[in-house]
C-alpha positions in Angstrom: 27.8 161.2 80.4 25.4 159.2 82.5 25.1 155.6 81.4 21.9 154.3 80.0 20.1 151.2 81.3 21.0 149.3 78.1 24.8 149.1 77.7 25.8 148.3 74.1 28.8 146.2 73.3 32.2 148.0 73.2 34.7 148.0 70.4 38.4 148.0 71.0 39.8 150.0 68.2 41.6 153.3 69.0 43.1 155.8 66.6 44.1 159.4 66.8 42.9 161.6 63.9 43.1 165.1 62.7 45.5 168.0 63.0 45.9 170.6 65.7 44.8 174.1 64.7 47.1 177.1 65.0 45.9 179.6 67.6 46.4 183.3 68.2 47.3 184.8 71.6 45.2 187.8 72.8 46.8 190.4 75.1 45.1 192.7 77.4 41.9 194.4 76.4 41.6 197.7 78.3 38.1 199.1 78.8 37.5 202.4 77.0 34.5 204.5 76.1 35.3 204.3 72.4 35.9 200.6 72.2 38.7 198.1 72.8 42.3 197.9 71.7 43.7 194.5 71.0 47.3 194.1 71.8 49.6 191.3 70.7 51.5 189.5 73.3 55.3 189.1 72.8 55.9 186.2 70.4 52.2 185.9 69.3 51.1 185.9 65.7 48.4 188.5 66.2 49.4 191.2 63.6 48.0 194.7 62.9 45.5 195.0 60.1 46.4 196.8 56.9 44.2 198.0 54.0 45.3 195.0 51.9 45.3 192.5 54.8 42.5 193.4 57.1 41.6 191.7 60.4 39.1 188.9 60.2 35.6 189.3 61.5 35.0 188.6 65.2 33.7 185.1 64.5 37.0 184.1 62.8 39.1 186.1 65.3 37.7 184.4 68.3 37.8 180.9 66.8 41.4 181.6 65.9 42.2 182.2 69.5 40.7 179.0 70.8 43.7 176.7 71.7 43.0 173.1 72.7 46.4 173.0 74.4 44.8 175.1 77.2 41.9 172.7 77.4 44.3 169.7 77.7 46.1 171.4 80.6 42.7 171.8 82.5 41.8 168.2 81.7 45.1 167.0 83.0 44.7 168.8 86.3 41.2 167.4 86.8 41.9 163.8 85.7 45.5 163.4 86.9 46.3 165.9 89.6 42.9 165.5 91.3 41.9 162.1 89.8 38.5 160.4 90.0 35.8 162.8 91.2 32.9 160.7 92.5 29.8 162.7 93.4 29.8 163.7 97.0 33.5 163.1 97.6 36.1 165.8 98.4 37.5 165.3 94.9 34.3 166.5 93.3 34.5 169.6 95.5 38.2 170.0 94.6 37.3 169.9 91.0 34.7 172.6 91.5 37.1 174.8 93.4 39.7 174.4 90.6 37.2 175.4 87.9 36.0 178.3 90.0 39.6 179.5 90.6 40.2 179.5 86.8 37.0 181.4 86.2 37.8 184.0 88.8 41.2 184.6 87.1 39.2 185.4 84.0 37.0 187.9 85.8 33.9 185.8 86.5 31.8 186.0 89.6 32.0 182.5 91.0 29.6 180.6 93.2 30.1 177.1 94.7 26.6 175.7 95.1 26.0 172.8 97.4 23.0 170.6 97.1 21.9 167.3 98.3 22.4 165.2 100.3 23.3 162.3 98.0 23.8 158.7 98.7 26.6 157.5 100.9 29.9 157.0 99.2 32.6 154.5 100.3 35.8 155.1 98.5 39.5 154.3 98.7 42.2 156.6 97.6 45.3 154.7 96.5 48.7 156.4 96.0 52.3 155.3 95.9 55.5 156.8 97.3 57.9 154.8 95.1 56.2 154.3 91.8 54.4 156.3 89.1 51.0 154.8 89.0 49.6 154.5 85.4 46.9 157.0 84.9 47.7 158.3 88.4 49.0 159.5 90.8 45.6 159.2 92.5 43.7 156.0 92.0 40.2 155.5 93.3 38.8 152.1 94.3 35.7 150.9 96.1 36.0 150.7 99.9 34.0 147.8 101.2 31.8 148.4 104.2 33.0 145.0 105.4 36.5 146.4 106.1 38.0 149.3 108.1 37.6 153.0 107.2 41.0 154.4 107.9 40.3 158.1 107.3 42.6 160.2 105.3 45.8 158.9 107.0 45.3 155.4 105.6 47.7 152.5 105.8 51.0 152.2 104.0 52.8 149.0 103.0 54.4 146.9 100.4 52.3 144.9 98.0 52.3 141.1 97.5 50.4 139.1 95.0 48.4 136.2 96.3 46.6 135.2 93.1 43.1 134.0 93.8 43.8 133.8 97.5 42.1 130.4 97.8 45.1 128.4 99.0 48.0 128.8 101.4 50.5 128.2 98.6 49.4 131.4 96.8 50.4 133.6 99.7 54.1 134.7 100.1 55.8 133.8 103.3 56.2 137.5 104.2 52.5 138.4 103.8 52.2 139.7 107.3 52.1 143.5 107.4 51.7 143.7 103.6 49.0 144.9 101.3 47.7 141.8 99.6 46.5 141.9 95.9 44.1 139.1 94.9 41.7 138.4 92.1 38.1 139.6 92.6 35.5 137.0 92.1 31.8 137.5 91.4 31.2 134.5 93.7 30.7 135.8 97.3 32.0 132.7 98.9 35.3 132.8 96.9 35.7 136.5 97.8 35.1 135.8 101.5 37.6 133.0 101.5 40.3 135.1 99.9 40.0 137.9 102.3 39.8 135.6 105.4 42.9 133.8 104.2 44.7 137.2 103.9 43.6 138.3 107.3 44.7 135.1 108.9 48.2 135.7 107.5 48.4 139.2 108.9 47.6 141.3 105.9 47.7 145.1 106.3 45.0 145.7 103.7 43.4 143.7 100.8 42.8 144.7 97.2 40.4 142.5 95.2 40.7 143.5 91.5 39.1 142.0 88.4 41.7 139.8 86.8 40.3 140.1 83.2 38.0 142.1 81.0 37.5 145.8 81.1 35.8 146.2 84.4 35.2 149.1 86.8 36.0 148.8 90.5 33.5 146.6 92.2 31.6 147.5 95.4 31.0 144.4 97.6 30.3 143.1 101.1 31.8 140.0 102.8 29.8 137.4 104.7 32.6 137.6 107.3 33.3 141.3 108.1 36.9 142.3 108.5 36.8 145.5 110.6 40.5 145.4 111.4 41.8 146.2 107.9 40.7 148.1 104.8 39.3 145.9 102.0 38.9 147.6 98.6 37.8 146.6 95.1 39.7 147.5 92.0 39.1 147.4 88.3 40.8 145.1 85.8 43.1 147.9 84.8 44.2 148.2 88.4 45.0 144.5 88.5 47.0 144.7 85.3 48.8 147.9 86.4 49.7 146.5 89.9 51.0 143.2 88.6 53.0 145.1 85.9 54.6 147.3 88.6 55.3 144.3 90.8 57.1 142.6 88.0 59.6 145.4 88.0 60.3 145.2 91.7 59.0 146.1 95.2 55.9 148.4 95.2 54.6 150.5 98.1 51.0 151.8 98.3 49.1 153.9 100.7 45.4 153.1 100.9 43.0 155.5 102.6 39.4 154.5 103.0 36.6 156.8 103.8 32.8 156.6 104.2 31.0 159.8 103.3 27.6 159.5 104.8 24.9 161.4 102.9 27.3 164.0 101.6 26.5 167.1 99.7 27.1 167.5 95.9 28.8 170.6 94.5 28.2 172.8 91.5 30.4 175.7 90.4 28.8 178.6 88.5 30.8 181.4 86.9 28.9 184.5 85.7 30.4 187.3 83.7 27.8 190.0 83.8 26.9 191.9 80.6 28.1 195.4 80.1 25.4 197.7 81.5 23.8 194.9 83.5 26.2 194.2 86.4 23.4 192.8 88.6 22.2 190.3 86.0 18.6 191.2 85.6 18.0 192.0 82.0 20.7 190.8 79.7 20.3 187.7 77.6 22.2 184.6 79.0 24.5 182.4 77.0 25.6 179.3 79.0 28.1 176.5 78.6 27.9 173.5 80.8 29.9 170.4 81.7 29.9 168.0 84.6 32.6 167.7 87.2 32.0 164.3 88.6 33.2 161.0 87.2 32.1 157.4 88.1 33.8 155.4 90.8 37.4 154.6 89.9 37.5 156.5 86.6 39.8 159.6 86.3 37.1 160.9 83.9 39.5 162.6 81.5 37.0 162.3 78.6 33.9 161.9 80.8 33.8 164.7 81.5 37.0 166.7 82.3 37.1 167.2 78.5 33.9 169.2 78.7 35.3 171.4 81.5 38.5 171.9 79.5 36.5 173.2 76.5 34.2 175.4 78.6 37.2 177.0 80.4 38.9 177.8 77.1 35.7 179.4 75.8 35.6 181.4 79.0 39.2 182.5 78.6 38.8 183.9 75.1 35.4 185.5 75.6 36.4 187.1 78.9 38.7 189.4 77.0 35.8 191.0 75.1 33.2 193.4 76.5 29.9 191.7 76.0 26.3 192.8 76.2 25.2 189.2 76.8 25.7 187.5 80.2 28.1 184.6 79.9 27.6 181.7 82.3 29.9 178.7 82.7 28.5 175.8 84.7 30.3 172.8 86.3 27.7 170.4 87.6 28.3 167.7 90.1 26.3 164.4 90.3 25.6 164.0 86.5 26.5 160.4 86.7 24.0 159.8 89.5 21.0 161.2 87.5 21.7 164.8 86.5 21.5 165.8 90.1 23.6 168.9 90.1 22.1 170.3 86.9 18.6 169.8 88.1 19.5 171.4 91.5 20.9 174.4 89.6 18.0 174.7 87.2 15.6 174.6 90.2 17.3 177.8 91.5 16.5 179.7 88.3 13.6 182.2 88.5 11.1 182.4 85.7 12.6 185.7 84.7 16.1 184.1 84.5 14.8 181.2 82.4 13.2 183.7 80.0 16.6 185.4 79.5 18.4 182.3 78.3 19.5 182.3 74.7 20.6 178.6 75.1 22.7 176.1 77.0 25.5 174.3 75.2 26.4 171.2 77.1 29.9 169.7 76.7 30.1 166.0 77.7 32.8 163.7 76.3 34.0 166.1 73.6 37.5 164.8 72.7 38.1 161.1 72.5 40.5 159.7 69.9 38.2 156.7 69.5 38.0 156.4 65.7 34.4 155.5 65.1 33.2 158.5 67.3 31.8 161.5 65.5 30.6 164.9 66.8 26.9 164.9 67.5 24.4 167.4 68.8 21.8 165.4 70.7 18.5 166.7 72.1 16.0 164.9 74.4 13.3 165.0 71.7 15.6 164.4 68.8 14.6 167.6 67.1 17.0 170.4 66.1 16.6 173.6 68.1 18.2 177.0 68.2 21.3 175.7 70.0 21.8 172.9 67.5 21.2 175.2 64.5 23.7 177.7 65.7 26.3 174.9 66.0 25.6 173.9 62.4 26.0 177.5 61.3 29.3 177.7 63.2 30.5 174.5 61.6 29.8 176.0 58.2 31.8 179.1 59.1 34.9 177.0 59.9 34.4 174.5 57.1 33.5 171.5 59.2 30.8 169.2 57.7 30.9 166.4 60.3 28.3 167.6 62.7 25.1 165.6 63.0 22.1 165.7 65.3 19.7 163.2 66.7 18.0 162.1 70.0 19.5 161.4 73.4 19.1 162.7 77.0 21.4 161.2 79.7 23.3 164.4 80.3 22.8 167.7 81.9 21.2 169.3 78.9 18.1 167.4 79.8 17.6 169.5 83.0 17.6 172.7 80.9 15.4 171.2 78.2 12.8 170.2 80.9 12.3 173.8 81.9 12.0 175.1 78.4 15.6 176.4 77.8 17.0 175.5 74.4 19.9 173.0 75.0 21.8 170.3 73.4 24.4 167.7 74.3 27.6 167.9 72.2 29.5 164.7 72.3 32.0 162.6 70.3 30.3 159.3 70.2 29.8 156.3 67.9 26.1 157.1 67.6 23.9 155.1 65.2 20.8 157.0 64.1 17.7 155.0 63.2 17.6 153.5 59.7 15.2 155.2 57.3 12.3 155.7 57.1 12.5 156.1 60.9 13.6 159.6 62.0 15.5 160.7 65.1 12.6 162.6 66.8 10.3 159.7 67.7 12.7 156.9 68.0 16.3 158.0 68.5 19.3 155.8 67.8 21.7 153.6 69.6 25.3 154.1 70.4 28.6 152.2 71.1 30.8 153.8 73.8 34.5 154.0 73.6 36.4 151.2 75.4 37.5 153.5 78.2 34.0 154.7 79.0 33.4 154.7 82.8 36.7 152.8 83.4 40.0 153.5 85.2 41.5 153.7 81.7 39.6 157.0 81.0 43.0 158.8 81.3 44.9 161.4 79.3 45.4 158.7 76.6 41.7 159.0 75.9 42.0 162.7 74.9 42.5 164.0 71.4 43.7 167.6 71.2 42.6 167.6 67.5 39.0 166.7 68.4 39.0 169.2 71.3 40.0 171.8 68.8 37.2 170.9 66.5 34.8 171.1 69.4 36.1 174.5 70.3 35.9 175.7 66.7 32.4 174.5 66.2 30.6 174.6 69.5 32.8 177.3 71.1 32.3 179.3 67.9 28.6 179.0 68.2 28.7 180.1 71.9 30.9 183.1 70.9 28.7 184.1 68.0 25.7 184.2 70.4 27.6 186.0 73.2 28.4 188.9 70.8 25.9 191.4 69.4 24.3 190.7 66.1 24.7 193.6 63.7 22.9 193.9 60.4 24.6 196.2 57.9 22.3 197.5 55.1 24.0 198.9 52.1 21.9 201.3 50.0 22.7 203.4 46.9 22.0 207.1 47.1 18.9 206.3 45.1 17.7 204.0 48.0 18.3 200.7 46.2 19.9 197.7 48.0 23.4 197.0 46.9 24.1 193.3 46.4 27.7 192.1 46.5 29.0 195.2 48.3 32.2 194.8 50.4 31.7 195.6 54.0 34.4 196.5 56.5 34.5 197.8 60.1 37.2 199.5 62.1 36.7 199.2 65.8 39.9 200.9 66.8 42.4 198.3 65.9 42.3 198.4 62.1 39.9 197.4 59.4 38.0 194.1 59.5 36.8 192.3 56.5 33.1 191.3 57.2 32.2 189.9 53.8 29.8 191.0 51.1 26.1 191.8 51.1 23.5 189.4 49.9 20.9 190.0 47.2 18.9 192.1 49.7 21.9 194.4 50.3 22.4 193.1 53.8 25.2 191.4 55.7 25.0 190.1 59.3 28.0 190.1 61.6 28.7 190.0 65.3 30.6 192.5 67.5 31.4 193.0 71.2 30.3 196.1 73.1 32.3 198.6 71.0 32.3 201.6 68.8 33.1 201.1 65.1 33.3 202.8 61.8 31.5 200.9 59.1 32.4 201.2 55.4 30.7 199.8 52.3 32.3 199.7 48.9 30.2 199.1 45.8 31.0 199.8 42.1 34.3 201.5 43.2 32.6 203.9 45.6 33.0 203.8 49.3 30.8 205.3 52.1 31.6 205.2 55.8 29.2 205.4 58.8 31.4 206.6 61.6 31.3 206.2 65.4 28.5 203.6 65.6 28.2 202.6 69.2 27.2 199.0 69.4 25.4 197.8 72.4 23.0 194.9 72.0 21.8 193.7 68.7 22.1 196.5 66.1 21.2 197.8 62.7 23.5 199.9 60.6 22.6 201.6 57.4 25.3 202.9 55.1 24.3 204.8 52.0 26.8 204.7 49.1 27.0 207.7 46.7 27.0 206.1 43.3 26.2 209.3 41.4 29.2 210.2 39.2 30.6 213.8 39.6 29.7 216.3 36.8 32.3 218.1 34.7 31.7 221.5 33.1 34.3 222.1 30.4 34.0 225.6 28.9 37.3 225.9 27.1 38.4 224.3 24.9 35.1 223.4 23.4 34.8 220.3 21.4 35.8 221.1 17.8 37.2 224.5 18.6 39.8 225.8 16.2 42.8 227.9 17.2 45.4 229.6 15.0 49.0 228.4 15.6 50.5 230.1 18.6 47.3 231.7 19.8 47.4 232.4 23.6 44.3 231.0 25.3 43.6 229.2 28.6 41.6 226.2 29.8 38.4 226.7 31.8 36.6 223.8 33.6 35.2 222.7 37.0 34.0 219.5 38.7 31.0 219.3 41.0 29.4 216.7 43.3 26.5 217.7 45.5 26.4 214.5 47.6 29.9 213.6 48.9 32.0 216.4 47.5 34.9 216.5 45.0 38.1 214.8 46.0 40.0 215.6 42.8 39.5 217.5 39.5 42.4 217.3 37.0 42.7 218.2 33.3 45.3 218.0 30.6 46.4 221.3 32.0 45.2 222.9 35.2 42.1 225.1 35.2 43.2 228.5 33.9 46.4 227.1 32.5 47.5 227.7 28.8 46.2 225.4 26.1 48.8 223.9 23.8 48.7 225.7 20.5 52.4 225.3 19.7 51.8 222.6 17.0 49.2 222.2 14.3 46.8 219.4 14.1 44.2 217.9 16.4 44.7 217.9 20.2 42.8 215.9 22.9 41.9 217.6 26.1 40.7 215.5 29.0 39.3 216.4 32.5 38.9 213.6 35.1 37.0 214.0 38.4 36.7 211.8 41.5 34.4 212.4 44.4 34.9 211.6 48.1 33.0 208.4 47.6 35.4 207.1 45.0 33.1 207.7 42.0 34.9 208.9 38.9 34.0 210.7 35.7 35.9 211.7 32.6 35.2 214.1 29.7 37.3 214.5 26.5 37.1 217.1 23.8 39.2 217.6 20.7 40.4 221.0 19.4 42.3 221.9 16.2 45.4 224.2 15.8 45.8 225.5 12.2 48.2 227.7 10.2 47.4 231.3 9.6 46.4 230.6 5.9 46.3 233.3 3.2 45.9 232.5 -0.5 47.4 234.5 -3.3 45.5 232.7 -6.1 42.0 232.8 -7.3 39.6 230.0 -6.6 38.8 229.7 -10.4 41.3 230.3 -13.2 42.1 229.2 -16.8 45.2 228.0 -18.6 46.7 225.9 -21.3 47.0 222.2 -20.8 50.6 221.2 -20.2 51.5 224.6 -18.7 52.9 225.2 -15.2 50.4 227.0 -12.9 51.9 229.0 -10.0 50.0 228.6 -6.7 51.1 231.1 -4.0 50.0 231.1 -0.4 51.2 232.1 3.1 51.2 230.2 6.4 52.4 233.1 8.5 56.0 232.2 8.2 58.4 229.5 7.0 57.0 226.2 8.2 59.3 224.1 6.0 58.3 222.5 2.8 56.7 219.4 4.4 53.4 221.1 5.2 51.1 219.0 3.0 49.2 216.1 4.3 50.3 212.7 2.9 49.0 212.2 -0.7 48.5 215.9 -1.3 48.4 218.2 -3.3 46.1 216.2 -5.6 44.0 217.1 -8.6 40.7 215.6 -9.9 38.8 216.2 -13.1 35.4 217.9 -12.4 32.5 218.8 -14.6 33.0 222.4 -15.9 29.4 223.3 -15.5 28.6 221.8 -12.1 32.0 221.1 -10.5 31.0 217.5 -9.8 34.0 215.2 -9.5 34.8 212.9 -12.5 37.1 210.0 -11.7 39.6 209.7 -8.9 41.9 212.3 -7.4 45.5 212.0 -8.4 48.6 213.2 -6.4 50.4 216.1 -8.2 53.6 216.1 -6.2 56.5 214.2 -7.8 60.0 215.1 -8.7 59.4 215.5 -12.5 56.6 218.1 -12.6 55.4 219.9 -9.5 57.5 221.6 -6.8 57.0 223.7 -3.7 59.4 226.4 -2.4 59.4 229.2 0.1 60.7 232.7 -0.3 59.7 236.3 0.2 57.4 235.4 3.1 55.2 233.1 1.0 55.0 229.6 -0.5 55.1 229.0 -4.2 53.8 225.7 -5.5 54.2 225.1 -9.2 51.5 222.9 -10.5 52.5 221.2 -13.8 49.4 220.4 -15.8 49.2 217.6 -18.3 48.7 218.1 -22.1 46.1 215.4 -22.1 43.9 217.5 -19.8 43.0 220.0 -22.7 39.4 221.0 -22.9 38.8 219.8 -19.3 38.3 221.3 -15.9 40.3 220.2 -12.9 40.2 220.9 -9.2 43.5 221.4 -7.3 43.3 220.1 -3.7 45.7 221.5 -1.2 45.3 219.6 2.2 47.7 220.7 4.9 49.1 218.8 7.8 47.0 221.0 10.1 43.9 219.2 8.8 42.6 222.1 6.7 41.9 221.8 2.9 42.1 224.5 0.2 40.8 224.3 -3.4 41.1 225.9 -6.8 39.4 225.0 -10.2 41.2 225.6 -13.5 39.7 225.4 -17.0 42.3 224.0 -19.4 42.2 224.4 -23.2 
């Protein structure tokens, strides 16, 4: 990030927080007319979907594949293997070439864009053949124009420490031919004396480094030029590191000083054209940016190799999906010098290109472990915009509530903002928004940078894989969401009503994906690559599928769910039908559905099958139907099976109270003697003239009076009347276990 004119005080506290997220590996994605097939790499945890465990939606799938370990590897190459990447130096160019090479391996079209010239740069590259340089192996210091420019060959020699260099006693006896380390002084006379003393003792080169504080390498001139040897300025970290190495034994350095007069800056732009728009003339553009350069002497691990590490990981994952949006990855040089590379790039955009931009997500300092830092989305006017809002929505999808937004320029997002492209700076920073009632827009806030900011100590120790992962999940997730196609699924009933809370899935050739449930308006929004999918909606137990939806660009899908239950026509048995025991008869029924068709129609017995009349009593008969949408219906009727009853007694008779009255009947055979329903036979006094019951019914069957027997093809029931019933009328009630009742009235005298 470009430094502001006001530099706030720095805090010294440093803590690593968080936990590294687990990532998925994505195999090859072959192109096909019908969609893509996702294949798991050996040893990966990408598993096939099942009906019970469907694949996640594409938002979750892509975020699950972001792996900050890959970002760390890119950061290490830029900050360690290449080292400081001052604008206009070969190291800035080398960083651009590395980023471009990675993007090419992901299938991007890559352009290295030169622009400038920029101001003259005088730098020293410092390496060692016999020591591991802390934060190294490539240090960068300031090369003084008062000394010699050696070119890339440089000078090589052992290092001696001469302290302040102000007296002869501070110089070792064997100073001649050695590289002399001395304290840098802000006093020009003191500096000049130290260097002159070293030259007089035959020094091979001079390193003036800040002895205390947390200082960057100084650029300086001498009142007495020393054209015979290189003279370089180092930061306080260089001073501490060199003296620490010297305490362990002899140390050899190679110092190569170069003056790059009015050099050119370098950008790298990777473009992955949209499907169907290989020339890049019509498709919307989604862009991720970071800056390549660092300040003099700083390896720039956090500022801003971290941004490139995140953007390259976003590129890796998204490159494996066919997209209808054009994806651009920008590595800009010269950010630290005034957003030079980003402005140069933006100036190449035509009006038509600018109009195609969805937004630019700028990554700058996105992974420090500095504890007070938090993730911010900062815009030049302090207002939220589309890019910021999409990041908030992405944060909500991954359950991160730590994102905030406010006002700040000072990074490459400003260049895009100035030409009307929605943009935001995403940064982990100890940012202090204005106190209420002030708001971010008009006033903005202040910030405290991490201690390593713009210092030689901005090394890999200043990188948090956990915070990089959060940035990938939140900001990378927003970029991915916008690079995919927006699909709105509308779920309607067959009556045309929106279906709220309906479950929506999609199968794009690799198994079902759970997209979520519809809202109150019956709609659900999801994102998809350029692909062909089957969409299914389940509501109230019914499922409908819209097959073969070819998704290219933003899309609308309407799925109508058949919620009409199937109909059942049950002809036989009819409800309440009565069949004589052993009667041969068959079931007759059918199921119908005019919308989705019948998937199943089953009854107690199959249609046309024999009804059960083998036992007397009441029988339930049920038919169940299910249609192809999953709707079900059921119909139940009850029929009765009865004995073939025949009575051999009159319905009215007379007799003497206390006598035995024989009641004879036939049931079509011997059914045993347990043919009466519980509590029967029974008798009840009735009015002789009207037959109206008088008093309760009383069971007549008991071992002392009434008995039943079978013989000669008929039943004989002896009803023993009671003497007390004289001059009354009584009704005999014969209820059988088949549910039928039979009656006779006797007049007793």
